[in-house]
C-alpha positions as CSV (number, residue, x, y, z in Angstrom):
1,X,124.7,68.0,107.0
2,X,127.7,65.8,105.8
3,X,130.3,67.3,103.4
4,X,129.0,65.0,100.7
5,X,125.9,66.6,100.4
6,X,125.4,69.7,98.4
7,X,125.8,72.8,100.5
8,X,125.2,75.1,97.8
9,X,121.5,74.0,97.4
10,X,118.8,76.8,98.1
11,X,116.5,75.1,100.4
12,X,114.8,78.1,101.7
13,X,114.7,81.5,100.3
14,X,113.0,84.9,101.3
15,X,110.8,87.0,98.9
16,X,108.5,89.7,99.8
17,X,108.6,89.1,103.6
18,X,107.9,85.4,103.3
19,X,110.0,82.5,103.5
20,X,110.1,79.8,100.9
21,X,110.7,76.0,101.1
22,X,112.4,74.5,97.8
23,X,111.5,70.9,98.4
24,X,112.1,69.5,94.8
25,X,112.8,70.1,91.2
26,X,110.6,67.5,90.0
27,X,107.0,68.7,88.5
28,X,105.6,65.0,88.1
29,X,103.1,65.6,85.6
30,X,104.0,69.0,84.0
31,X,106.5,70.3,81.7
32,X,105.5,74.0,81.4
33,X,106.7,75.8,78.4
34,X,107.0,79.0,80.3
35,X,109.0,77.7,83.2
36,X,112.4,79.2,83.5
37,X,113.9,75.8,84.2
38,X,112.7,74.5,80.8
39,X,114.2,77.7,79.3
40,X,117.7,77.3,80.6
41,X,117.5,79.3,83.7
42,X,117.1,78.0,87.3
43,X,117.1,81.4,88.9
44,X,114.3,82.9,90.8
45,X,115.3,86.6,91.5
46,X,118.9,86.1,92.9
47,X,118.4,82.5,94.1
48,X,119.6,79.4,92.3
49,X,116.9,77.0,92.5
50,X,118.5,73.9,91.3
51,X,118.6,71.0,93.7
52,X,121.4,68.3,93.7
53,X,119.7,66.4,96.4
54,X,116.3,66.3,98.0
55,X,116.2,68.1,101.3
56,X,115.3,66.1,104.2
57,X,112.5,66.9,106.6
58,X,114.9,68.1,109.2
59,X,116.7,70.4,106.6
60,X,113.3,71.9,105.6
61,X,112.3,72.8,109.0
62,X,115.8,74.1,109.7
63,X,115.5,76.3,106.4
64,X,112.1,77.7,107.7
65,X,114.1,79.5,110.4
66,X,111.8,81.3,113.1
67,X,108.3,81.6,111.8
68,X,107.7,84.8,113.7
69,X,110.4,86.4,111.4
70,X,108.2,85.9,108.2
71,X,104.7,86.9,107.2
72,X,104.2,83.2,106.2
73,X,106.2,80.1,105.1
74,X,105.5,78.8,101.6
75,X,105.9,75.7,99.9
76,X,107.3,76.4,96.4
77,X,110.3,76.0,94.4
78,X,111.4,74.9,90.9
79,X,109.0,71.7,91.4
80,X,105.8,70.5,92.8
81,X,105.8,70.0,96.2
82,X,103.0,67.4,96.3
83,X,105.3,64.8,94.7
84,X,106.8,64.6,98.2
85,X,103.5,64.8,100.0
86,X,104.4,62.9,103.0
87,X,107.3,64.8,103.6
88,X,105.5,68.2,102.9
89,X,102.9,67.2,105.5
90,X,105.6,66.3,108.2
91,X,107.3,69.6,107.7
92,X,103.9,71.3,107.8
93,X,102.9,69.5,111.1
94,X,106.3,70.6,112.7
95,X,106.2,74.1,111.4
96,X,102.4,74.4,112.7
97,X,103.7,73.6,116.2
98,X,105.9,76.5,116.0
99,X,103.0,79.0,115.2
100,X,103.8,79.1,111.4
101,X,101.3,80.7,108.8
102,X,101.7,78.3,106.0
103,X,100.9,78.3,102.2
104,X,101.3,76.1,99.4
105,X,101.9,76.9,95.9
106,X,101.0,74.1,93.4
107,X,100.2,73.3,90.1
108,X,96.9,71.4,91.4
109,X,97.9,67.9,90.2
110,X,98.5,66.3,93.5
111,X,95.5,64.2,93.3
112,X,96.9,62.9,89.9
113,X,100.5,62.5,91.2
114,X,99.4,60.6,94.4
115,X,96.4,58.5,93.0
116,X,94.0,59.9,95.3
117,X,92.0,63.0,96.3
118,X,94.8,64.4,98.7
119,X,93.3,68.0,99.0
120,X,91.6,67.4,102.3
121,X,94.9,66.2,104.0
122,X,96.7,69.1,102.7
123,X,94.1,71.7,103.6
124,X,93.9,70.2,107.3
125,X,97.5,71.1,107.7
126,X,98.0,74.2,104.9
127,X,94.9,76.2,104.9
128,X,96.3,78.6,102.2
129,X,96.6,77.2,98.8
130,X,97.4,79.0,95.4
131,X,96.9,76.7,92.4
132,X,98.2,77.5,88.9
133,X,95.1,77.4,86.6
134,X,97.1,78.9,83.9
135,X,94.3,78.5,81.2
136,X,90.7,78.9,80.7
137,X,90.2,75.6,78.7
138,X,91.9,72.1,78.4
139,X,93.4,72.8,74.7
140,X,95.2,76.0,75.8
141,X,96.4,74.5,79.1
142,X,97.7,71.5,77.2
143,X,99.6,73.8,75.0
144,X,101.5,75.7,77.5
145,X,101.7,73.2,80.4
146,X,102.5,70.0,78.5
147,X,101.1,67.4,80.6
148,X,102.3,63.8,80.5
149,X,98.9,62.4,80.9
150,X,95.4,63.0,79.7
151,X,92.7,64.6,82.3
152,X,95.4,67.0,84.0
153,X,93.3,70.2,83.4
154,X,90.0,68.4,84.9
155,X,92.3,67.1,87.7
156,X,93.3,70.5,88.6
157,X,89.6,71.8,88.9
158,X,88.8,68.8,90.9
159,X,91.5,69.6,93.3
160,X,90.4,73.3,93.5
161,X,87.1,72.3,94.2
162,X,88.1,69.6,96.8
163,X,90.6,72.1,98.8
164,X,87.7,74.6,98.9
165,X,85.4,72.0,100.2
166,X,87.8,71.1,102.7
167,X,87.8,74.5,104.1
168,X,91.2,75.9,102.4
169,X,91.4,79.4,101.4
170,X,92.2,78.9,97.7
171,X,93.4,81.2,95.3
172,X,93.7,80.2,91.3
173,X,96.2,82.2,89.1
174,X,96.8,82.5,85.5
175,X,99.8,84.1,83.7
176,X,99.0,87.1,81.5
177,X,101.2,87.3,78.5
178,X,100.8,83.7,77.2
179,X,99.5,83.3,73.7
180,X,95.7,82.4,73.9
181,X,95.3,82.7,77.8
182,X,92.1,84.6,78.5
183,X,92.7,86.1,82.0
184,X,89.3,87.4,82.3
185,X,87.7,83.9,81.6
186,X,90.1,82.5,84.1
187,X,88.7,84.7,86.6
188,X,85.6,83.8,85.9
189,X,86.2,80.0,86.5
190,X,87.8,81.1,89.9
191,X,84.5,83.1,90.6
192,X,82.4,80.1,89.5
193,X,84.3,77.5,91.9
194,X,84.1,80.3,94.7
195,X,87.7,80.8,95.1
196,X,90.1,83.9,94.7
197,X,91.9,84.7,91.6
198,X,95.3,86.3,91.1
199,X,96.9,87.4,87.8
200,X,100.5,86.6,87.4
201,X,102.9,88.3,84.9
202,X,104.9,86.3,82.3
203,X,108.6,86.5,83.4
204,X,107.8,87.6,86.8
205,X,106.7,84.2,88.3
206,X,107.9,84.5,91.7
């Protein structure tokens, strides 16, 4: 890396025995009201997640380290990894060659961002996918996630269904503590779609 690149950027970070890759600060479609970065903080635990450059594929692979040292390697940062779909898939290919277990944490809007159904491409390389559903209906979702375009909530549900059909191990999540969010109803949606559910806690979103 040359001296002009921002050596302080957190490209890889470790939590709970897993290695996380911070690909981008861009979210593509959403501007979630509960996201720390829209509330003046770029921190996840002790890590500063603000990127001053987009890490290259080589940087991301290097930041992943030795996959044998971690339970899994997770594509997750203060942005949406599917905004860099081709780079993410190339990193996944290289890490799979090293025997890595991979997971994607996503807002589920990769189809809307990329203009096509990308779930099968992702599932073919990243077999575990966690999707932020965040609400039990479109109105509540729009209030908290503030999508730039209509149809975002439906697109998330379509992505979940497509990823499940493609054979991915899919979990949908919702944040307990957001006004109007019915966590039990979100879990019921997960059950209907045939995927797993995980409750997340407001102010502890890592």
